[in-house]
C-alpha positions as a LaTeX table, in Angstrom:
\begin{tabular}{lrrr}
\hline
Residue & $x$ (\AA) & $y$ (\AA) & $z$ (\AA) \\
\hline
Met1 & $-49.33$ & 151.48 & 119.83 \\
Lys2 & $-46.42$ & 149.61 & 118.27 \\
Val3 & $-45.99$ & 145.96 & 119.26 \\
Leu4 & $-43.03$ & 143.86 & 118.11 \\
Val5 & $-42.76$ & 140.15 & 118.88 \\
Tyr6 & $-39.26$ & 138.70 & 118.56 \\
Ser7 & $-39.82$ & 134.98 & 118.17 \\
Ser8 & $-38.82$ & 131.73 & 116.51 \\
Pro9 & $-41.17$ & 129.30 & 114.73 \\
Ser10 & $-40.37$ & 126.34 & 117.02 \\
Cys11 & $-40.95$ & 128.20 & 120.31 \\
Pro12 & $-44.20$ & 127.15 & 122.05 \\
Phe13 & $-44.28$ & 130.26 & 124.27 \\
Cys14 & $-43.89$ & 132.46 & 121.17 \\
Ile15 & $-46.89$ & 130.76 & 119.59 \\
Arg16 & $-48.93$ & 131.30 & 122.78 \\
Ala17 & $-47.89$ & 134.95 & 123.03 \\
Lys18 & $-48.85$ & 135.65 & 119.42 \\
Gln19 & $-52.18$ & 133.83 & 119.84 \\
Phe20 & $-52.88$ & 135.91 & 122.97 \\
Leu21 & $-52.29$ & 139.12 & 121.01 \\
Lys22 & $-54.50$ & 137.90 & 118.15 \\
Asp23 & $-57.27$ & 136.93 & 120.60 \\
Lys24 & $-57.14$ & 140.43 & 122.08 \\
Ala25 & $-57.18$ & 142.02 & 118.58 \\
Ile26 & $-53.77$ & 143.62 & 119.14 \\
Glu27 & $-51.87$ & 144.26 & 115.91 \\
Phe28 & $-48.21$ & 143.26 & 116.06 \\
Thr29 & $-45.18$ & 142.69 & 113.90 \\
Asp30 & $-43.68$ & 139.21 & 114.18 \\
Ile31 & $-39.89$ & 139.13 & 113.83 \\
Asp32 & $-38.34$ & 135.70 & 113.29 \\
Val33 & $-34.96$ & 135.95 & 115.01 \\
Ser34 & $-34.00$ & 132.43 & 113.91 \\
Ser35 & $-33.60$ & 133.67 & 110.34 \\
Asp36 & $-32.58$ & 137.33 & 110.91 \\
Glu37 & $-29.28$ & 137.74 & 112.74 \\
Glu38 & $-29.52$ & 141.54 & 112.75 \\
Lys39 & $-32.95$ & 141.45 & 114.42 \\
Ala40 & $-31.68$ & 138.83 & 116.90 \\
Glu41 & $-28.90$ & 141.24 & 117.92 \\
Glu42 & $-31.47$ & 144.06 & 118.20 \\
Met43 & $-33.57$ & 141.86 & 120.52 \\
Val44 & $-30.59$ & 141.10 & 122.78 \\
Lys45 & $-29.70$ & 144.81 & 122.98 \\
Lys46 & $-33.26$ & 145.67 & 123.99 \\
Ser47 & $-33.80$ & 142.86 & 126.48 \\
Gly48 & $-30.42$ & 141.54 & 127.55 \\
Gln49 & $-31.86$ & 138.09 & 126.78 \\
Met50 & $-31.13$ & 135.44 & 124.18 \\
Gly51 & $-34.42$ & 133.59 & 124.77 \\
Val52 & $-37.69$ & 134.20 & 122.98 \\
Pro53 & $-40.28$ & 135.56 & 122.99 \\
Val54 & $-39.30$ & 139.14 & 123.66 \\
Ile55 & $-42.22$ & 141.52 & 123.24 \\
Asp56 & $-41.63$ & 145.25 & 122.74 \\
Ile57 & $-44.73$ & 147.36 & 123.43 \\
Asp58 & $-43.89$ & 151.01 & 122.69 \\
Gly59 & $-40.45$ & 150.49 & 124.24 \\
Gln60 & $-41.64$ & 148.45 & 127.24 \\
Ile61 & $-39.93$ & 145.07 & 127.11 \\
Val62 & $-41.61$ & 141.86 & 128.23 \\
Val63 & $-39.42$ & 138.75 & 128.25 \\
Gly64 & $-41.30$ & 135.49 & 127.87 \\
Phe65 & $-45.05$ & 135.01 & 127.69 \\
Asp66 & $-46.09$ & 136.89 & 130.85 \\
Arg67 & $-49.87$ & 137.11 & 130.41 \\
Pro68 & $-50.56$ & 139.34 & 133.48 \\
Lys69 & $-47.82$ & 141.82 & 132.52 \\
Leu70 & $-48.93$ & 141.91 & 128.88 \\
Ser71 & $-52.56$ & 142.45 & 129.92 \\
Lys72 & $-51.58$ & 145.32 & 132.20 \\
Ile73 & $-49.39$ & 147.09 & 129.63 \\
Leu74 & $-51.93$ & 146.59 & 126.83 \\
Gly75 & $-54.92$ & 147.44 & 129.01 \\
Val76 & $-56.81$ & 144.24 & 128.19 \\
Val77 & $-58.47$ & 141.62 & 130.37 \\
\hline
\end{tabular}
């Protein structure tokens, strides 16, 4: 499973989303879109959103920290 988290360091929901993934022992790649314009554009193309976090789980896009949706996609409680 490939998990990408498009985030920014000052975003509280990004911090919560990443902590949730860590707590569930889900490996992920954190992409700081505040310092990488190319990755920010990639995020907008995938999600249609400018806001963070955007979480890409094997091509399934979750916008924001949606705990129930993340749990369902990842198969965790």
